[in-house]
C-alpha positions as CSV (number, residue, x, y, z in Angstrom):
1,M,-96.7,19.9,12.8
2,E,-94.9,23.3,12.8
3,I,-93.2,24.0,16.2
4,A,-94.8,27.4,16.3
5,E,-98.2,25.8,16.1
6,K,-97.4,23.4,18.9
7,I,-96.3,26.3,21.0
8,A,-99.5,28.2,20.2
9,D,-101.6,25.2,21.1
10,F,-99.8,25.0,24.5
11,V,-99.9,28.7,25.3
12,T,-103.7,28.9,24.7
13,S,-104.5,25.7,26.6
14,F,-104.2,26.7,30.2
15,S,-105.0,29.4,32.8
16,Y,-103.7,30.3,36.3
17,E,-106.1,27.8,37.9
18,D,-104.4,24.9,36.0
19,L,-101.0,25.6,37.5
20,D,-99.8,23.4,40.3
21,E,-98.8,25.1,43.5
22,P,-95.0,24.2,43.1
23,I,-95.0,26.0,39.7
24,I,-96.7,29.1,41.2
25,K,-94.3,29.1,44.1
26,E,-91.3,28.8,41.8
27,A,-92.5,31.6,39.6
28,K,-92.7,33.9,42.6
29,R,-89.3,32.8,43.7
30,R,-88.0,33.8,40.2
31,I,-89.7,37.2,40.5
32,I,-88.0,37.8,43.8
33,D,-84.6,36.7,42.5
34,T,-85.0,38.8,39.4
35,I,-85.7,42.0,41.3
36,A,-82.8,41.3,43.6
37,V,-80.2,40.9,40.8
38,A,-81.6,43.8,38.8
39,R,-81.1,46.2,41.8
40,G,-77.6,44.9,42.2
41,A,-76.8,46.3,38.7
42,L,-78.0,49.8,39.3
43,N,-74.6,51.3,39.5
44,S,-73.2,49.4,36.5
45,P,-71.7,51.3,33.6
46,P,-74.3,50.0,31.0
47,H,-77.2,51.0,33.3
48,L,-75.9,54.5,33.3
49,V,-75.9,54.4,29.5
50,N,-79.4,53.0,29.3
51,K,-80.7,55.5,31.8
52,E,-79.4,58.3,29.5
53,V,-80.7,56.6,26.4
54,S,-84.2,56.2,27.9
55,K,-84.7,60.0,27.5
56,Y,-85.1,59.4,23.8
57,F,-87.8,56.9,24.2
58,R,-90.6,58.7,26.1
59,G,-93.6,56.7,27.2
60,D,-95.8,55.7,30.0
61,T,-94.4,52.2,30.9
62,P,-92.7,52.2,34.3
63,L,-89.1,51.2,34.5
64,L,-87.7,49.1,37.3
65,F,-86.6,51.4,40.1
66,G,-88.1,54.5,38.6
67,G,-88.7,56.4,35.4
68,N,-90.8,55.7,32.4
69,S,-90.3,54.8,28.7
70,T,-91.9,53.1,25.8
71,V,-93.0,49.5,26.4
72,D,-90.3,48.0,24.1
73,F,-87.5,50.1,25.6
74,A,-88.7,49.3,29.1
75,S,-88.3,45.6,28.2
76,F,-84.8,46.3,27.0
77,Y,-84.0,48.4,30.1
78,N,-85.4,46.0,32.7
79,T,-83.7,43.0,31.1
80,F,-80.3,44.6,30.9
81,L,-80.5,45.2,34.7
82,I,-81.6,41.6,35.3
83,R,-78.8,40.1,33.1
84,Y,-75.8,42.3,33.8
85,L,-74.5,40.7,37.0
86,D,-74.8,37.2,35.6
87,F,-76.6,36.4,38.8
88,N,-80.1,35.3,37.6
89,D,-81.4,31.8,37.0
90,T,-80.1,29.2,34.6
91,Y,-81.2,26.2,32.6
92,L,-78.6,23.8,31.4
93,S,-79.2,21.3,28.6
94,K,-78.0,21.0,25.0
95,E,-78.2,24.8,25.0
96,P,-78.0,26.9,28.2
97,L,-80.5,29.6,29.0
98,H,-81.2,32.3,31.6
99,P,-84.9,32.1,31.4
100,S,-85.7,34.9,33.9
101,D,-84.3,37.3,31.3
102,M,-87.8,37.1,30.0
103,I,-89.3,38.6,33.2
104,G,-88.0,42.1,32.2
105,A,-90.3,42.1,29.2
106,F,-93.2,40.5,31.2
107,L,-93.0,43.3,33.8
108,A,-93.0,46.0,31.2
109,V,-95.9,44.6,29.2
110,A,-98.0,43.6,32.2
111,S,-97.5,47.2,33.6
112,T,-98.5,48.7,30.2
113,F,-101.7,46.7,29.9
114,D,-102.5,47.0,33.7
115,L,-102.5,43.2,34.3
116,D,-102.3,41.4,37.6
117,G,-99.8,39.0,39.1
118,K,-101.8,35.9,38.1
119,K,-101.3,36.8,34.5
120,L,-97.6,37.4,35.1
121,I,-97.3,34.0,36.7
122,E,-99.1,32.4,33.7
123,A,-96.6,34.2,31.4
124,I,-93.6,32.9,33.4
125,A,-94.9,29.3,33.3
126,A,-95.5,29.5,29.5
127,G,-92.2,31.2,28.7
128,Y,-90.1,28.9,30.8
129,E,-91.7,25.8,29.4
130,V,-91.1,26.9,25.8
131,G,-87.6,28.1,26.6
132,V,-86.4,24.9,28.3
133,K,-87.9,22.7,25.5
134,L,-86.0,24.7,22.9
135,C,-82.8,24.1,24.8
136,D,-83.5,20.4,25.0
137,A,-84.0,20.3,21.2
138,T,-80.6,21.4,19.9
139,S,-77.4,23.3,20.7
140,L,-77.0,26.8,19.2
141,R,-73.6,27.6,20.7
142,K,-71.9,24.7,18.9
143,K,-73.2,26.1,15.6
144,G,-72.1,29.7,16.3
145,F,-75.4,31.1,17.4
146,D,-76.4,32.6,20.7
147,H,-78.9,31.2,23.2
148,V,-80.9,34.5,23.2
149,T,-82.4,33.3,19.9
150,F,-84.3,30.8,22.1
151,L,-84.8,33.3,24.9
152,Q,-86.8,35.6,22.6
153,I,-89.0,32.7,21.4
154,G,-89.8,31.8,25.1
155,A,-90.4,35.5,25.8
156,A,-92.8,35.8,22.8
157,A,-94.7,32.7,24.1
158,G,-95.0,34.2,27.6
159,L,-96.0,37.6,26.2
160,A,-98.7,35.9,24.0
161,K,-100.0,34.2,27.1
162,L,-99.9,37.5,29.1
163,L,-102.0,39.3,26.4
164,D,-104.3,36.4,25.7
165,L,-103.4,36.1,22.1
166,N,-105.3,33.4,20.1
167,K,-103.5,30.6,18.3
168,E,-103.1,32.4,15.0
169,Q,-101.8,35.6,16.7
170,T,-99.4,33.5,18.8
171,V,-97.9,31.8,15.7
172,N,-97.4,35.2,14.1
173,A,-95.8,36.6,17.3
174,I,-93.3,33.7,17.4
175,S,-92.6,34.1,13.7
176,L,-92.1,37.9,13.9
177,T,-89.8,37.3,16.8
178,L,-87.7,34.5,15.3
179,V,-87.4,35.1,11.5
180,P,-85.7,38.6,11.6
181,N,-83.6,38.0,14.7
182,I,-80.9,35.3,14.7
183,A,-78.2,36.2,17.2
184,L,-74.5,35.3,16.8
185,R,-72.4,33.6,19.5
186,E,-69.7,36.2,19.0
187,T,-71.4,37.9,21.9
188,R,-69.9,35.3,24.2
189,S,-66.6,34.6,22.4
190,G,-63.2,35.8,23.7
191,E,-63.1,38.9,25.8
192,L,-66.6,39.9,26.6
193,S,-68.3,43.3,26.3
194,M,-71.3,45.0,27.8
195,W,-73.3,43.3,25.1
196,K,-73.1,40.0,27.0
197,A,-76.1,41.4,28.9
198,G,-77.4,43.5,26.1
199,A,-78.1,40.5,23.9
200,A,-80.8,39.3,26.3
201,A,-82.1,42.8,26.6
202,D,-82.4,43.1,22.9
203,A,-84.1,39.8,22.6
204,S,-86.7,40.9,25.1
205,R,-87.2,44.2,23.2
206,K,-87.7,42.4,19.9
207,A,-90.2,39.9,21.4
208,T,-92.2,42.7,23.0
209,F,-92.4,44.6,19.7
210,A,-93.3,41.4,17.7
211,V,-96.0,40.3,20.1
212,I,-97.7,43.7,20.1
213,L,-97.6,43.7,16.3
214,A,-99.2,40.3,16.2
215,K,-101.8,41.3,18.7
216,H,-103.0,43.9,16.3
217,G,-103.0,41.7,13.3
218,L,-99.6,41.8,11.7
219,T,-98.7,38.4,10.1
220,G,-95.4,36.7,9.8
221,P,-94.1,33.7,7.8
222,A,-96.2,30.6,8.6
223,K,-93.4,28.2,9.2
224,P,-90.5,29.9,11.1
225,F,-89.2,26.5,12.2
226,S,-90.0,24.0,9.6
227,G,-90.1,26.1,6.4
228,R,-87.7,25.6,3.6
229,M,-85.7,28.6,4.9
230,G,-86.7,28.2,8.5
231,L,-84.6,27.6,11.6
232,I,-84.4,23.9,11.4
233,N,-83.4,23.6,7.7
234,I,-81.0,26.5,7.7
235,I,-79.4,26.3,11.2
236,A,-80.5,23.3,13.2
237,K,-81.1,20.1,11.1
238,D,-80.5,18.1,14.3
239,F,-83.4,19.8,16.1
240,D,-85.3,17.2,18.1
241,T,-88.9,18.0,17.4
242,S,-90.0,15.3,20.0
243,A,-89.0,17.8,22.7
244,F,-92.3,19.5,21.9
245,D,-94.5,16.4,21.9
246,K,-95.5,17.1,25.5
247,L,-95.5,20.6,26.9
248,S,-96.4,20.4,30.6
249,K,-96.1,23.8,32.3
250,G,-93.5,22.5,34.7
251,G,-90.3,23.5,32.9
252,I,-89.5,26.1,35.6
253,L,-89.0,23.3,38.1
254,S,-85.9,22.2,36.2
255,T,-84.3,25.6,36.3
256,S,-81.8,26.7,38.9
257,L,-80.9,29.8,41.0
258,K,-77.4,31.1,41.7
259,K,-75.9,31.5,45.1
260,Y,-72.8,33.3,43.8
261,P,-72.5,36.0,41.0
262,V,-70.6,33.9,38.5
263,E,-71.4,32.0,35.3
264,Y,-73.3,28.9,36.3
265,H,-70.6,26.4,35.5
266,A,-68.4,28.2,38.1
267,E,-70.9,27.9,40.9
268,A,-69.4,24.6,42.0
269,V,-65.9,26.1,41.5
270,V,-66.7,28.7,44.1
271,E,-67.9,26.1,46.5
272,A,-64.8,24.0,46.0
273,G,-62.5,27.0,46.4
274,K,-64.1,28.0,49.7
275,K,-63.3,24.5,51.0
276,I,-59.6,24.5,50.1
277,S,-57.7,24.9,53.4
278,T,-54.1,24.8,52.0
279,K,-52.2,28.0,52.6
280,T,-51.6,29.8,49.3
281,D,-47.9,30.2,49.8
282,K,-47.5,26.4,49.8
283,I,-49.4,25.8,46.6
284,T,-47.4,24.8,43.6
285,K,-50.1,23.6,41.2
286,I,-53.9,23.5,41.1
287,E,-55.6,21.0,38.8
288,V,-59.3,21.4,37.9
289,E,-61.3,18.5,36.4
290,T,-64.7,19.3,34.9
291,Y,-67.0,18.7,32.0
292,E,-66.8,19.9,28.4
293,A,-69.2,22.8,28.6
294,A,-67.4,24.3,31.6
295,K,-64.0,23.9,30.1
296,T,-65.2,25.4,26.8
297,I,-67.1,28.3,28.1
298,I,-65.2,29.5,31.2
299,A,-61.6,28.2,30.6
300,D,-61.0,29.1,27.0
301,E,-57.9,31.2,26.1
302,E,-59.3,34.7,26.8
303,K,-60.6,33.7,30.2
304,W,-57.0,33.5,31.5
305,N,-56.4,37.2,31.4
306,P,-59.7,38.9,32.2
307,T,-59.6,42.7,32.1
308,N,-63.2,43.6,32.8
309,K,-66.2,42.3,34.8
310,E,-67.9,40.7,31.8
311,T,-64.9,38.4,31.2
312,A,-64.0,37.9,34.9
313,D,-67.4,36.4,35.7
314,H,-66.8,33.8,32.9
315,S,-63.3,33.0,34.0
316,L,-62.8,29.8,35.9
317,P,-59.2,30.5,36.8
318,Y,-60.0,34.0,38.1
319,I,-63.0,32.8,40.1
320,L,-61.1,29.9,41.6
321,A,-58.0,31.9,42.5
322,Y,-60.0,34.7,44.0
323,T,-62.1,32.3,46.1
324,I,-59.2,30.4,47.4
325,L,-57.5,33.6,48.5
326,K,-60.6,35.3,49.9
327,K,-62.7,32.3,51.0
328,D,-65.8,33.9,49.5
329,F,-67.0,35.4,46.2
330,W,-69.3,38.4,46.0
331,L,-69.6,41.6,43.8
332,E,-66.5,43.2,45.1
333,A,-64.6,40.6,43.2
334,Y,-65.3,42.6,40.0
335,T,-63.6,45.8,40.9
336,K,-60.5,46.7,38.9
337,D,-58.4,46.3,42.0
338,S,-59.6,42.8,42.5
339,I,-59.4,41.7,38.8
340,F,-55.8,42.9,38.6
341,D,-54.7,41.9,42.1
342,N,-51.2,40.4,41.8
343,K,-51.9,37.7,44.3
344,V,-54.9,36.5,42.3
345,R,-52.9,36.7,39.1
346,D,-50.0,34.7,40.5
347,L,-52.3,32.0,41.8
348,M,-54.1,31.8,38.4
349,K,-50.8,30.9,36.8
350,K,-50.7,27.7,38.8
351,I,-54.1,26.5,37.6
352,V,-54.7,24.0,34.8
353,V,-58.1,22.8,33.6
354,Y,-58.9,19.4,32.1
355,E,-62.1,17.9,30.7
356,K,-62.9,14.7,32.6
357,E,-64.9,12.3,30.3
358,D,-66.8,10.8,33.2
359,Y,-68.0,14.3,34.2
360,T,-69.0,15.2,30.7
361,K,-71.2,12.0,30.6
362,V,-73.2,13.1,33.6
363,Y,-73.8,16.7,32.5
364,P,-76.3,18.3,32.8
365,R,-77.8,15.9,35.4
366,E,-74.8,16.9,37.5
367,L,-72.3,19.7,37.3
368,P,-69.2,18.1,38.8
369,V,-65.9,19.7,39.5
370,K,-62.8,18.5,41.3
371,V,-60.1,20.8,42.5
372,I,-56.7,19.2,43.3
373,V,-54.1,21.3,45.1
374,Y,-50.5,20.3,45.2
375,T,-48.1,21.7,47.8
376,N,-44.3,22.3,48.0
377,D,-43.9,19.7,50.7
378,G,-45.4,16.9,48.5
379,G,-48.9,17.2,50.0
380,K,-52.2,17.1,48.1
381,E,-55.7,18.4,48.9
382,E,-58.8,17.4,46.9
383,V,-62.3,18.8,46.9
384,E,-65.1,17.5,44.7
385,I,-68.5,19.2,44.2
386,R,-71.1,17.3,42.3
387,N,-74.0,19.8,42.3
388,P,-73.7,23.4,43.6
389,R,-76.3,24.9,46.0
390,G,-79.1,26.4,43.9
391,Y,-79.1,23.7,41.2
392,Y,-82.5,22.4,40.6
393,N,-81.7,19.1,42.4
394,N,-80.0,21.0,45.3
395,P,-82.3,24.0,45.6
396,M,-81.8,27.2,47.7
397,T,-84.4,27.5,50.4
398,D,-86.8,30.4,50.7
399,N,-84.7,31.8,53.5
400,E,-81.5,31.6,51.4
401,L,-83.3,33.4,48.6
402,E,-84.5,36.1,50.9
403,E,-80.9,36.5,52.3
404,K,-79.7,37.0,48.7
405,Y,-82.4,39.6,48.1
406,L,-81.5,41.6,51.3
407,K,-77.8,41.3,50.6
408,L,-78.4,43.0,47.2
409,N,-79.9,46.0,49.1
410,G,-83.5,44.7,49.0
411,R,-86.0,45.7,51.6
412,K,-88.0,43.3,53.8
413,E,-91.2,45.1,53.1
414,E,-90.7,44.5,49.4
415,L,-90.5,40.7,50.0
416,N,-93.9,40.8,51.7
417,I,-95.3,42.4,48.5
418,L,-93.5,40.1,46.1
419,W,-94.6,36.9,47.9
420,R,-98.3,37.9,47.3
421,I,-97.9,39.3,43.8
422,E,-100.8,37.2,42.5
423,E,-103.1,39.5,44.6
424,L,-101.8,42.7,43.0
425,K,-101.5,44.6,39.8
426,V,-98.0,44.3,38.3
427,K,-97.8,48.1,37.7
428,Q,-98.4,48.6,41.4
429,V,-95.6,46.3,42.3
430,V,-93.1,47.7,39.8
431,T,-93.7,51.3,41.0
432,S,-93.4,50.3,44.6
433,I,-90.0,48.7,44.2
434,K,-87.3,51.4,44.9
435,G,-83.7,51.6,44.0
436,I,-80.7,51.7,46.3
C-alpha cells in the first residue's frame, strides 16, 4: 500500500476526543516551547530580513509577535523564528527531526481558517506521528538529502488534519508537498548559513501551499513514495515501510525538549562541561568520546573554526570549551566576542573527539558522551552523561519548561493562556502573544 495512503488513513481516523491526556499535555508543552524559542530569535539578522520581505506579501494572516501576511509566507516567517536559535524540540532516529518546526505552519493556517486549539492539538498529534515514523524508516542525511524533506510531509499531514481533508485530498496534499520539493543536505554541510533555519521555514511554506491546493481539488502524482520515480525507488531503497504498519498518535511522546540552545547532540556536552571542575590553566588535553552521529554532525572539520552563530551552535569543540570556561551556556555564547574569544579558542585546540563504538550501539536510546580532562600534573578528571535533561527518557518538568519560557522574555500571563489553548481560538492566542 502506498505510504501516502497509509498516512491519509491515519490522519482521517481520529479526533481530539481520541487523544490520550499525555499526548494533549505534551502538545501544549510543545506550543509553549515553540513560542518561547521563537521570541528569542526576534533580534536575529534573518528575522530582520523576513520582517522587511513580509511587506511584499500582504495578507490577513497574523504573524507571531505582530504584523500580517499571506498564509504561506506566515508559515515561512513563523517557522524561521522557531528554528533560528536551534532551541526547539528534536527527534533522533535513523534521521533526526525538529518536529515543532511544523507548528509555525499550524499557527498560520489555524489563524487563517479561524480554528480552535483543539484542532491545533489534533494537527500536532498527526504531524508528529508521521514525522517520527518517516525518521524511523530511513536516513536522508547519509544519502545527501536534508531532514526537512520529512518535516514537510509531517507538516502536510498535520495541516490536512487541521483542515479536515478527506483521504483523497490528503494523499494529494502529501504528493504536492513531496514530489516537487526534495531538499539537499548541503544546508547542513561545512560552515552553516542563515538557511540552516530557512530550510525548515521553506518546508513549512511549501506544505501550506500544497495542502490548500489539495483542499480545493488540485491533484498530485498518485504514488509519491512507491511510484517508479517516487521517493523510495529514487532516493531511499532501504525505506522500512513497516514503520507505517501501525500509526498510534503517540509519536510526540518520544520527542525531546532542549534545556540549552545547542544542537541536540551537544546537550550532554554542555552538561558534562558544567561538571568539569579542573582549572583551565592546568588542562593539557581534553578527550571526548561519543557516538557516530554526534561526531559526524558537530565535530566535522568546519566545526573547529566557527565564525558565525549558525556554525557555533553545531560545534562540539566550541560548545565544550565555552561551557568549561563559563560553567554555563546561553544565548550570549553566540556573540562575535564570545565566538572569537581567545581563551575559548585556545581551549578548543586541546580537544580531540573520538567515536566510541559502544556509544554508537546504544544511540538513539541513549545519547552518551564522556569528557576526559588531562592536567599538567598528571591528573585526570572524567565526566560521563548518558542522557541529557530534556531527552524523552529524562524529561524537563513543567516548571523547567516555564523557566525556559520566562528566561526567553516570555510573560507569566501568556503561560496561563497557552496552558488552556484548547479552550481558545488560535488566532486569538497568536494575536495576544507580544514581542520583546
